[in-house]
N, C-alpha and C positions, 0 to 999 in steps of 0.2 A: 303564280299559284292558281290552280284550277278553281273554277267557281264551285259554290256549295251544291249546285244542282248536279254537276259532274261527279263530285265526291259522293253524293247520295246515291247516284246511279252505280258507281263502283262498289259501294258497300252492299247495295241490294244484289248486285251480280255475284259478289263473293259469298254472300249469305246463301244464295240459291245453289252455288257450287258446293258449299259445305253441307247442305241438306242431302245432295246427291252422294257425296263421298261418305257421309255418315250412314246413309241407308245401305250403300255397297259394303261398308265395313261390317254392318250387322248381318247382312246376307252371307258374306264370306265366313263370318264367325260361325253361323249356323251350319253351313255346308262343310266347314273345316272339321267339325266334330264327327260328322258322318263319314267323311273321307278318311279320317284317321282310324276310325273303327273298322272301315272296310280294308284299309291297308294292313292293320294289325291282324285282322281275321285271315288274310291271305298268307301270312308268314308261316303258320304251322303246316299248311298244306305243302308249300314249297320245301320246307325243311324235311317233312316226312318223305316226299318223293326223292329228295336228295339222298337221304339215308338208305332207302331201298335201292336206288340206282347204284350207290357206292358199294353196297353189299353184293348186289347181283353182278356188277361188272368185275368185282374182285373174285367172286366165287366161280365165275366162268372164265378162267384165264385163257382158254384156247380160242376164244372169240373176242375180237376187239371191234367195237362199233366205230364207224368213221368219225363220230363226234369226239372220240378219245384219242385220235391219232394226230400228232403234230405234223405240220407240213412246212416246207420252205415258203416263206411269205412273199408272194408276188402280186396277187390281186386280193383286195380287201373289200368286205361289205360292212357298211355302217348303218345301224338303225338309230335314228335320231328322234328322241321323244321330247316334245315340247307341248305347250298349251295351244288351245284353239283361240283363246281370247287374251287380251293384254291387260294392262292396269294391275300388274302383279310385281311391281318393282323391277329389280335387275335379275330376276330368276332366269328368264329366257336368255338374256344377254350373257349370263355367266356360262350356261351350258353350251350356247352357240360358240362362245369364245373357246371353250375347252375342246369342242368338236373341231373347230376350224384349225386350232393348233395341231391336233392329232392328224387331221387330213393333210395339212401342209407338210408335216414330217413324213408322212407316207409318200406324198407326191414328190418331195425333194429327193427321196431315195429311189425314185423310179417305179413306185408301185401304183397300180390303177385302183381307183376307188369307185364303188357303186353304192348308192345310198337309198335308204327307205325312210320316208318322213311319216311320223305319227304326230299329228297336230298341225294346225294351220300356220303357226309362226315358223316352225321348222321348214315346212314346205315352201313358204314364201322366201325364206332365207336361202335355201338350197337353189331355188330358181334364180335368185338374184346373182349368186356367185357362179352360176353355170355348172353346177354339179350334175353328175350322171344319176338321175333319179329313176329307179327301176320299179318302185311301188310306193304307194302312199295310203294313209288312213287318216281321215279328218272327221270333225264333228262327232267326237267320241262321247261328249256330254260329261255329266258329273259321275256317272256310273259306267265303268268300262265293262265291255262284254267281250269274251274271248273270240266269239265267232266274227266280231267286227275287226279284230286285230290279226287273227291268224292268217288271213288272206295275204296281207302285205308282208308279214314275217315269213310266210312259206316261200315266197319268191327268193329270199336270201338263203333259206335252208336248202331249197332245191338246187340253187346255184352252187352251194358248197358241196352237196352230195354229187353233183355232176362234175365237180372239179374245176368249175369256172372261177371260183374264188377259193382262197386258202384259209380264210378266217373271217368270222363275223364279230363285230364289236357293237356294243350297246351304249349309247350316251343318253343319260337322263339326269334328273335332279333328285337326289336322295333326301328323304325327310329325316332330319336329326331331331329338331324340336320346333316349337312354334316360331321361334325367333331365328332359327338357323336352318338353311337348306344348302346342301353341297352338290355341285355338279360332279358327275361320275362318268368316266369312260372305261368300261370293263370289257374284257374278252368274253364273248358268249359262246362261240364255237371256234375251235375245239374247246371242250370244257377244261378249264385249268385243273391240274391235279389237286390243287389246294381245296377246290370246291367239293371234291369227292373224297377228301380225307376225313376219316371218322375218328372221333375220340375213343378212348378205351371204354367209356360208358356206353357210347353208341354201338361199338362193336359187340358188347355183351348183349345189348338190347336187340340187335339184329343178327344174332349168331345162328339162327335156324337155317335149315336147308329148304330150297324151294323145289316144287314139282312144276315143270314147265309144260305148258300146253298152248299152242301146238309144238313149239320148239323154243329153246333158250334164246336163239338169235332173234326170233320174232318178238318175244317178250321184251328183251333188252332194247331192241329197236324202238318199239312203241313207248317204252318207259322213258328212254332218254329224250325222245321227241316231246313227250308230255312235260318232262323236266324243263326243257328249253322254253316251251310255251309258258310254263309257270313262272320262269324267270322274267319273261317279257311282260306278263300280266302284272307281276309284282312291281316291276319298274314303272309301268303306267299308273298303278295305284299309288306308288310313292310320289310320282310326279303330280298327280291330282291333289294329294294331300299337301304337297309343297306349294302348289299353285294357290290353294285357298288360304293357307297360312300367310304366304307372301302378299296376297291381295289384301287380307285383313290388316296386316302391318302397314302396307303402303297406303291404304285408305285412311287408316288412323293417323298416319303422319300427315296426309293431305288435309284431313279435317283439323288437326292441330295447327298446321300452317295457315289455313284459312281463318281460324280464330285469331291468330296473331295479326294477320293482315287486316282483319276487320277492326281490331283494336287500334292499329296504327292509323287506319283511315278515319276512324271515329275521332282520334286525337287531332288529326289535321282538320277534320270538319269543325270540331269545336273551336280550334284556333281561328279558322276562317270566319266562323260565325261571330266570335268575340271581336275580331278585327272589324267586321262590318258594323257591329253595334257601337264600338268605340268611335268609328268614323262618323256614324250618324249623330252620336252625342256631340262630337267635336263640331260638326256642322251646325247643330242646333245652338250650341253655346256661342259659336262664332257669330251666327246670325243675330242672336239676342244682344251680344255686345255691340255689334254694328248699329243696331237700332238705338 
């Protein structure tokens, strides 16, 4: 059995750790609310752009943007969105596992994969597995900015327009609620037909005709690029909200575990202290009896 001094040292160490995890839990809870508000605020913009893009692409049937044309899949681009920091439970592990499974499926079928890393964790992982990294964006912070993301994403978009790759996929963690975050690997380009399908109510709301300036092709081109950028921004916002939620839950679990460990160590300490007292009393009684 360890000495009482060693047990006191362990209790002090765990108490210090619990203070850190408790503080991180409170910070993550504060950031989580802001991240969720930012994520929800971005959704209406993406939905509005989607409806306009769907209406315009359908209204101008003689022109099809490259983002709407399906190709035979030979080369693939993957944009991997992860966090810059750790201590957020299994969130990064789950999305990396999903991305790895998808990349293995492509590689096994003879397809070449080029990747873009958004976030330090994803960049480090792709470097470790020897993936072909064509662009990266790290140190995004708690508030994502489109001008910091678009450079890395544009590399994949330009490669698609140049015919170097036949599709671009996006892997990120989707925010469901505070306790649940799901890894998602979705096709970004070409845009799936389901993403541009409008309901009857949306068709009525966007049933007007447009006047194009300078031309329909130019407007559709710009609009679809903005739509793809909005999807990437939304994915990063969802990922940040998921990160803060996962970190808050993980730090709460760590604080609770530390509390349990402190209780167990305190019990061991009390037993050791009682045993030492009993031993001293026995020695005193034994000495008195001998005299």
